[in-house]
RODO-2510 file (C-alpha; in nm, 4 decimals, decimal comma):
residues 416
     n   res          X          Y          Z
     1     m    14,3478    12,1806     8,9066
     2     k    14,5144    11,8880     9,0831
     3     y    14,5653    11,8712     9,4586
     4     s    14,9392    11,8995     9,3958
     5     e    14,8831    12,2356     9,2281
     6     l    14,6946    12,3617     9,5339
     7     i    14,9857    12,2411     9,7468
     8     t    15,2196    12,4442     9,5249
     9     i    15,0061    12,7562     9,5656
    10     g    15,0085    12,7075     9,9432
    11     q    15,3841    12,6498     9,9531
    12     q    15,4518    12,9571     9,7415
    13     a    15,2269    13,1705     9,9605
    14     k    15,3899    13,0510    10,2815
    15     s    15,7394    13,0965    10,1416
    16     v    15,6855    13,4677    10,0695
    17     s    15,4722    13,5514    10,3733
    18     g    15,7736    13,6329    10,5898
    19     a    15,9055    13,8814    10,3349
    20     l    15,5700    14,0598    10,3195
    21     a    15,5263    14,0594    10,6990
    22     s    15,8603    14,2362    10,7409
    23     c    15,8099    14,4718    10,4471
    24     g    15,8076    14,8439    10,5272
    25     s    15,5171    15,0795    10,4670
    26     t    15,6982    15,2686    10,1915
    27     t    15,7483    14,9537     9,9858
    28     k    15,3924    14,8314    10,0379
    29     n    15,2452    15,1708     9,9508
    30     a    15,4528    15,1922     9,6332
    31     a    15,3309    14,8456     9,5341
    32     l    14,9680    14,9459     9,5913
    33     q    15,0078    15,2600     9,3852
    34     s    15,1653    15,0539     9,1085
    35     i    14,8701    14,8127     9,1203
    36     a    14,6166    15,0969     9,1077
    37     h    14,7904    15,2499     8,8066
    38     a    14,8208    14,9136     8,6305
    39     l    14,4490    14,8377     8,6710
    40     v    14,3541    15,1647     8,5024
    41     t    14,6165    15,1199     8,2303
    42     n    14,4969    14,7656     8,1639
    43     s    14,1248    14,8489     8,1907
    44     k    14,0427    14,7604     7,8290
    45     k    14,1747    14,4051     7,8712
    46     i    13,9880    14,3685     8,2011
    47     i    13,6634    14,4942     8,0446
    48     a    13,7096    14,2595     7,7479
    49     a    13,7536    13,9637     7,9834
    50     n    13,4512    14,0809     8,1789
    51     a    13,2441    14,0915     7,8600
    52     v    13,3026    13,7165     7,8230
    53     d    13,1801    13,6581     8,1790
    54     i    12,8747    13,8801     8,1223
    55     a    12,7912    13,6922     7,8009
    56     n    12,8204    13,3601     7,9850
    57     g    12,6001    13,4980     8,2596
    58     r    12,3296    13,5917     8,0121
    59     k    12,3467    13,2420     7,8599
    60     n    12,2942    13,1037     8,2095
    61     n    11,9959    13,3346     8,2708
    62     f    12,1588    13,5373     8,5483
    63     s    11,9275    13,7981     8,7000
    64     n    11,9883    14,1643     8,6240
    65     a    12,0983    14,2113     8,9850
    66     l    12,3611    13,9358     8,9548
    67     l    12,4813    14,0719     8,6201
    68     d    12,5213    14,4121     8,7874
    69     r    12,7363    14,2556     9,0609
    70     l    12,9468    14,0918     8,7905
    71     r    12,9905    14,3885     8,5566
    72     v    13,2980    14,6124     8,5425
    73     d    13,3472    14,9196     8,3256
    74     e    13,5865    15,2143     8,3106
    75     q    13,4084    15,3894     8,5961
    76     r    13,4121    15,0858     8,8243
    77     i    13,7769    15,0110     8,7485
    78     s    13,8621    15,3729     8,8291
    79     a    13,6717    15,3348     9,1561
    80     i    13,8613    15,0133     9,2360
    81     a    14,1928    15,1875     9,1643
    82     a    14,0891    15,4856     9,3786
    83     g    14,0041    15,2471     9,6615
    84     i    14,3474    15,0849     9,6391
    85     s    14,5141    15,4270     9,6403
    86     a    14,3084    15,5142     9,9476
    87     v    14,4333    15,1980    10,1194
    88     s    14,7930    15,2964    10,0427
    89     a    14,7323    15,6295    10,2184
    90     l    14,5991    15,4673    10,5357
    91     p    14,8218    15,4235    10,8420
    92     d    15,0024    15,0905    10,8418
    93     p    14,8845    14,8898    11,1437
    94     i    15,1760    14,6470    11,1426
    95     g    15,4093    14,7037    11,4353
    96     d    15,1682    14,9343    11,6163
    97     v    15,2172    14,9140    11,9919
    98     i    14,8712    14,8439    12,1312
    99     d    14,9790    14,8394    12,4949
   100     g    15,2855    14,8143    12,7130
   101     w    15,3706    14,7775    13,0801
   102     i    15,6413    14,6766    13,3269
   103     l    15,5882    14,3699    13,5435
   104     p    15,6874    14,3678    13,9115
   105     n    15,9847    14,1483    13,8205
   106     g    16,1121    14,4135    13,5791
   107     l    16,0099    14,2435    13,2536
   108     a    15,8960    14,4960    12,9920
   109     v    15,5898    14,3779    12,7985
   110     q    15,4801    14,5180    12,4631
   111     k    15,1675    14,4114    12,2760
   112     i    15,1993    14,4809    11,9012
   113     r    15,0034    14,4185    11,5808
   114     v    15,1313    14,1543    11,3379
   115     p    14,9860    14,0054    11,0171
   116     l    14,7581    13,7032    11,0294
   117     g    14,9836    13,5383    10,7682
   118     v    14,8377    13,3686    10,4613
   119     i    14,4708    13,4527    10,4068
   120     c    14,2490    13,2585    10,1666
   121     i    13,9493    13,4593    10,0472
   122     i    13,6689    13,2613     9,8793
   123     f    13,4085    13,4807     9,7153
   124     e    13,1364    13,5058     9,4528
   125     s    13,0422    13,7311     9,1638
   126     r    13,1896    14,0725     9,2359
   127     p    13,5292    14,1234     9,0654
   128     n    13,5991    14,4338     9,2755
   129     v    13,6440    14,1975     9,5720
   130     t    13,9454    14,0497     9,3935
   131     a    14,1331    14,3790     9,3952
   132     d    14,0019    14,5106     9,7276
   133     a    14,0873    14,1916     9,9152
   134     a    14,4363    14,1686     9,7669
   135     a    14,5081    14,5344     9,8447
   136     l    14,3985    14,5055    10,2068
   137     c    14,5969    14,1854    10,2532
   138     l    14,9083    14,3426    10,1053
   139     k    14,8854    14,6587    10,3164
   140     s    14,8312    14,4561    10,6346
   141     g    15,1276    14,2304    10,5557
   142     n    14,9232    13,9237    10,4605
   143     v    14,9675    13,7043    10,1540
   144     a    14,6404    13,6587     9,9609
   145     i    14,5149    13,3384     9,8024
   146     l    14,1994    13,4272     9,6093
   147     r    13,9307    13,1921     9,4866
   148     g    13,6474    13,3698     9,3061
   149     g    13,3328    13,2230     9,1571
   150     k    13,3351    13,0685     8,8110
   151     e    13,0921    13,3380     8,6893
   152     a    13,3755    13,5963     8,7130
   153     l    13,6672    13,3697     8,6241
   154     n    13,7916    13,5535     8,3139
   155     t    13,7679    13,8918     8,4813
   156     n    13,9464    13,7691     8,7936
   157     i    14,2294    13,6130     8,5925
   158     e    14,2918    13,9428     8,4127
   159     i    14,2749    14,1474     8,7355
   160     v    14,5124    13,9165     8,9240
   161     n    14,7565    13,8963     8,6316
   162     t    14,7595    14,2765     8,6239
   163     m    14,8287    14,2982     8,9981
   164     r    15,1037    14,0365     8,9841
   165     q    15,2717    14,2148     8,6941
   166     a    15,2604    14,5376     8,8941
   167     l    15,4338    14,3644     9,1853
   168     s    15,6979    14,2270     8,9527
   169     s    15,7612    14,5738     8,8092
   170     c    15,8409    14,6839     9,1668
   171     n    16,0833    14,3906     9,2077
   172     l    15,8494    14,2311     9,4599
   173     p    15,7288    13,8688     9,4766
   174     e    15,4301    13,8063     9,2488
   175     d    15,3209    13,5294     9,4829
   176     w    15,2041    13,7823     9,7414
   177     i    14,8815    13,7572     9,5373
   178     q    14,7653    13,4243     9,3898
   179     l    14,4444    13,3107     9,2222
   180     v    14,2976    12,9605     9,2300
   181     t    14,1601    12,9274     8,8775
   182     t    13,9874    12,5921     8,8953
   183     t    13,6070    12,5905     8,8919
   184     d    13,5996    12,2408     9,0408
   185     r    13,4131    12,2572     9,3723
   186     a    13,6107    11,9618     9,5036
   187     a    13,9218    12,1797     9,4885
   188     v    13,7684    12,4180     9,7420
   189     g    13,7358    12,1301     9,9873
   190     e    14,1034    12,0487     9,9374
   191     l    14,1967    12,4148     9,9756
   192     l    14,0129    12,4333    10,3080
   193     r    14,2353    12,1624    10,4530
   194     l    14,5735    12,3222    10,3773
   195     n    14,6357    12,4134    10,7422
   196     q    15,0092    12,3875    10,6997
   197     f    15,0072    12,6819    10,4575
   198     i    14,6933    12,8893    10,5164
   199     d    14,6283    13,0699    10,8459
   200     v    14,2755    13,2087    10,7968
   201     v    13,9880    13,1591    10,5504
   202     i    13,7394    13,4391    10,4793
   203     p    13,4312    13,3529    10,2703
   204     r    13,2402    13,6342    10,0978
   205     g    12,9133    13,5459     9,9311
   206     g    12,5743    13,3929     9,9854
   207     a    12,4552    13,1782    10,2732
   208     g    12,5303    12,8562    10,0829
   209     l    12,8949    12,9451    10,0236
   210     i    12,9504    13,0563    10,3818
   211     k    12,7842    12,7438    10,5226
   212     t    12,9967    12,5207    10,2987
   213     v    13,3200    12,6908    10,4027
   214     v    13,2384    12,6915    10,7747
   215     e    13,1403    12,3226    10,7725
   216     s    13,4255    12,2023    10,5492
   217     s    13,7246    12,4044    10,6685
   218     t    13,9834    12,2743    10,9104
   219     i    14,1393    12,6223    10,8969
   220     p    14,0008    12,9015    11,1204
   221     v    13,7198    13,0896    10,9397
   222     i    13,6011    13,4479    10,9757
   223     e    13,2375    13,4502    10,8620
   224     t    13,1238    13,7421    10,6534
   225     g    12,7941    13,8371    10,5672
   226     t    12,4692    13,7296    10,4452
   227     g    12,2563    14,0342    10,4985
   228     v    11,8909    13,9901    10,5845
   229     c    11,8779    14,3573    10,6835
   230     h    11,5684    14,5187    10,8339
   231     t    11,4378    14,8722    10,8736
   232     f    11,1696    14,9516    11,1318
   233     i    10,9530    15,2612    11,0759
   234     d    10,8384    15,3674    11,4220
   235     a    10,5129    15,5563    11,4860
   236     s    10,7091    15,8735    11,5645
   237     a    10,9156    15,8624    11,2430
   238     d    10,9324    16,1540    11,0014
   239     s    10,7484    15,9931    10,7096
   240     e    10,9437    16,1777    10,4389
   241     m    11,2742    16,0762    10,5959
   242     a    11,1508    15,7197    10,6369
   243     l    11,0433    15,6985    10,2733
   244     a    11,3749    15,8351    10,1444
   245     i    11,5719    15,5926    10,3601
   246     a    11,3547    15,2951    10,2593
   247     i    11,3968    15,3733     9,8889
   248     n    11,7734    15,4113     9,9254
   249     a    11,8121    15,0965    10,1357
   250     k    11,6229    14,8816     9,8838
   251     v    11,6759    15,0411     9,5438
   252     s    12,0216    15,2023     9,5307
   253     r    12,1986    14,8666     9,4876
   254     p    11,9738    14,5732     9,5715
   255     a    12,2291    14,2986     9,5041
   256     v    12,4638    14,3831     9,7914
   257     c    12,4603    14,2483    10,1458
   258     n    12,3769    14,5817    10,3119
   259     a    12,0566    14,6324    10,1118
   260     m    11,7312    14,6219    10,3088
   261     e    11,5344    14,2998    10,2607
   262     t    11,2474    14,3479    10,5089
   263     l    11,0628    14,6659    10,6066
   264     l    10,8659    14,6712    10,9323
   265     i    10,6044    14,9448    10,9748
   266     h    10,4301    15,0485    11,2957
   267     r    10,0551    15,0014    11,2604
   268     d     9,9842    15,3591    11,3780
   269     i    10,1675    15,5073    11,0777
   270     a    10,0656    15,2446    10,8210
   271     d     9,7622    15,4275    10,6779
   272     q     9,9713    15,7371    10,6167
   273     f    10,2915    15,5652    10,5064
   274     m    10,1892    15,2605    10,3042
   275     p    10,0351    15,4410    10,0025
   276     k    10,3501    15,6524     9,9604
   277     l    10,5763    15,3507    10,0032
   278     i    10,3806    15,1376     9,7567
   279     a    10,3834    15,4098     9,4913
   280     a    10,7573    15,4684     9,5322
   281     m    10,8519    15,1005     9,5301
   282     f    10,6405    15,0133     9,2271
   283     a    10,7828    15,3178     9,0485
   284     n    11,1252    15,1577     9,1042
   285     t    11,0004    14,8150     8,9836
   286     v    11,0279    14,6628     9,3307
   287     e    10,8206    14,3502     9,3911
   288     l    10,6423    14,3694     9,7260
   289     r    10,5663    14,0645     9,9413
   290     g    10,3540    14,1514    10,2419
   291     c    10,1895    14,0264    10,5564
   292     g     9,8122    13,9946    10,5761
   293     r     9,7693    14,3498    10,7028
   294     s     9,9709    14,5009    10,4204
   295     l     9,7720    14,3223    10,1469
   296     q     9,4706    14,5474    10,2082
   297     y     9,6612    14,8489    10,0789
   298     d     9,7180    14,7226     9,7230
   299     n     9,6159    14,4068     9,5397
   300     r     9,9514    14,3977     9,3614
   301     i    10,1278    14,3050     9,6858
   302     i    10,2093    13,9317     9,6907
   303     p    10,1282    13,7417    10,0120
   304     a    10,4538    13,6770    10,1975
   305     t    10,5476    13,3217    10,2925
   306     g    10,7423    13,2196    10,5989
   307     a    11,0519    13,1801    10,3824
   308     d    11,0321    13,5445    10,2707
   309     w    11,1096    13,6718    10,6209
   310     a    11,4398    13,4814    10,6198
   311     a    11,5302    13,5557    10,2571
   312     e    11,8283    13,7540    10,1341
   313     f    11,6673    13,8459     9,8021
   314     l    11,9645    14,0386     9,6567
   315     d    11,7132    14,1732     9,4081
   316     l    11,4358    14,4297     9,3688
   317     i    11,2118    14,2370     9,6079
   318     l    11,0987    14,3681     9,9472
   319     a    10,9163    14,1924    10,2289
   320     i    10,6804    14,4167    10,4289
   321     k    10,5282    14,3535    10,7691
   322     i    10,3013    14,5824    10,9698
   323     v    10,3731    14,5367    11,3405
   324     d    10,1938    14,6384    11,6587
   325     g    10,4949    14,8183    11,8012
   326     l    10,8585    14,8116    11,9017
   327     d    10,8354    14,4813    12,0911
   328     e    10,7105    14,2949    11,7844
   329     a    10,9684    14,4660    11,5615
   330     i    11,2569    14,3703    11,7897
   331     d    11,1315    14,0114    11,8241
   332     h    11,0936    13,9759    11,4462
   333     i    11,4375    14,1197    11,3705
   334     n    11,6183    13,9099    11,6292
   335     e    11,4433    13,5976    11,4963
   336     y    11,5260    13,6511    11,1290
   337     s    11,8336    13,8757    11,1344
   338     t    12,1669    13,7478    11,0069
   339     k    12,3275    13,9964    11,2518
   340     h    12,4513    14,2220    10,9736
   341     s    12,2802    14,5653    10,9743
   342     e    11,9501    14,6807    11,1232
   343     a    11,7862    15,0244    11,1327
   344     i    11,5155    15,2150    11,3182
   345     i    11,3554    15,5339    11,1864
   346     s    11,2172    15,7134    11,4897
   347     n    11,2025    16,0350    11,6884
   348     d    11,1266    15,8552    12,0153
   349     y    11,4413    15,8562    12,2309
   350     i    11,3232    15,5692    12,4527
   351     n    11,2413    15,3466    12,1538
   352     i    11,5704    15,4346    11,9860
   353     s    11,7652    15,3455    12,3013
   354     r    11,5832    15,0133    12,3382
   355     f    11,6401    14,9268    11,9713
   356     q    12,0118    14,9989    12,0003
   357     r    12,0423    14,7904    12,3178
   358     e    11,8284    14,4922    12,2235
   359     i    11,9041    14,4355    11,8556
   360     d    12,1851    14,1818    11,8139
   361     a    12,3660    14,2906    11,4975
   362     a    12,7104    14,4071    11,3932
   363     v    12,5769    14,7509    11,2949
   364     v    12,2640    14,9238    11,4290
   365     y    12,1409    15,2431    11,2616
   366     v    11,9189    15,5251    11,3803
   367     n    11,7558    15,7383    11,1096
   368     a    11,9950    15,6231    10,8373
   369     s    12,0115    15,3664    10,5573
   370     t    12,1679    15,0250    10,6105
   371     r    12,3574    15,0866    10,2854
   372     f    12,6330    15,2616    10,4833
   373     t    12,7689    14,9341    10,6216
   374     d    13,0827    14,9379    10,4155
   375     g    13,4520    14,9647    10,4935
   376     y    13,5028    15,2626    10,2654
   377     e    13,2030    15,4465    10,4135
   378     f    13,3339    15,3763    10,7639
   379     g    13,6686    15,5329    10,6724
   380     f    13,8615    15,2058    10,6431
   381     g    13,9631    15,2711    10,2808
   382     a    13,8181    14,9371    10,1716
   383     e    13,7032    14,6179    10,3360
   384     i    13,7677    14,2470    10,3236
   385     g    13,4037    14,1836    10,4158
   386     i    13,1400    14,2428    10,6822
   387     s    13,1910    14,0039    10,9720
   388     t    12,8635    13,8830    11,1220
   389     q    13,0280    13,6805    11,3979
   390     k    13,1598    13,7991    11,7336
   391     l    13,5141    13,6562    11,7116
   392     h    13,7720    13,7658    11,5878
   393     a    13,6173    14,0745    11,4306
   394     r    13,2676    14,2188    11,3861
   395     g    13,1262    14,4543    11,1239
   396     p    13,3279    14,5985    10,8333
   397     m    13,6763    14,4483    10,8378
   398     g    13,9553    14,6875    10,7489
   399     l    14,3286    14,6732    10,8024
   400     k    14,3289    14,6343    11,1811
   401     e    14,0863    14,3432    11,1569
   402     l    14,3407    14,1633    10,9362
   403     t    14,5999    14,1605    11,2110
   404     s    14,6743    13,9483    11,5132
   405     i    14,8876    14,0349    11,8132
   406     k    15,2300    13,9435    11,9381
   407     y    15,3821    14,0028    12,2821
   408     l    15,7421    14,1232    12,2946
   409     i    15,9090    14,0680    12,6315
   410     n    16,2387    14,2378    12,7226
   411     g    16,4255    14,1331    13,0332
   412     n    16,7639    14,1583    13,1963
   413     g    16,8235    13,8067    13,3240
   414     q    16,4930    13,7251    13,4942
   415     t    16,4221    13,3580    13,5672
   416     r    16,1207    13,1851    13,7157
***
């Protein structure tokens, strides 16, 4: 794809952004329902395109976890469509009056929500992001420029073509949703400098992608998450609850950013807890990499390296560390955390309160799995990503996080 073609995509997006920003909720909701229906109707073509991507992935020796992220089937397409329908049912944030007041000089001030404008989402692997991101952008009045990874190219082309056709069937501009189809990495660099057309860039993927986007973009970036997520099993924890949460956090879907990567265990509960944990994790084919203390419990545990504590494995691999107490757990988490999601399993109110205060992360859990960090689970309908920064949004980003503000001032002849 030539630079001129990227310019065209940017121009087209900017030219239709005003129409989408001023579009009413009824029209946007009808478009989303049309998209949801079209995805289900066109599922066989999407699955066929996905089969090509899966076959290419196998040729390139993708891990089972990565292939799972890449795969779509009837059930997953139905889930994507259901998510889009759920977004259509959510309250429209655009035009909401956040605040209002009268100044001493009589000027009436209103603070309202408005779209960000044109959003470029750069992401890897998961084709569901293609549909989710476009749906959230559309509902929040933002035009979407999507650039997925080459591993899902065929699937993404079919999904975006389906969405654009659905828009056309509603007599709406197809260019509200656009896909950058080039796999040339140089094109991403060019895309990240189209300030005149694109208002915000949101990367979704691994640490390498996010780092590249943040360092290369001249457009404002909202960072979303690499997830080196931890769970700390305190001495007072209910061991059965702790085991169930640990299994869920690691095994239920290891290739997503809210999966647990490191488990910290209080030394006072280790003798009781470790044998149960080891049996459960090996039964689920999880590779364990442990600190020196943990190695004594089973010779199948691999000695952990320094790099393991900072690793987002995205696979059935778990790092384990036995710690002396809460202080060591907090210090370890704050050193290696990517500020995504962290959890404590405890029945000690003082320790729970300290953990919640002192852990610096977007989401902090007590007696629950980190796997709940998700826009849908939080009631947002879907999400554009999990922001791990502190500006402009933090945590799961739903519709409100895809808006900016505008001040409307009404006067009756005031001058200054």
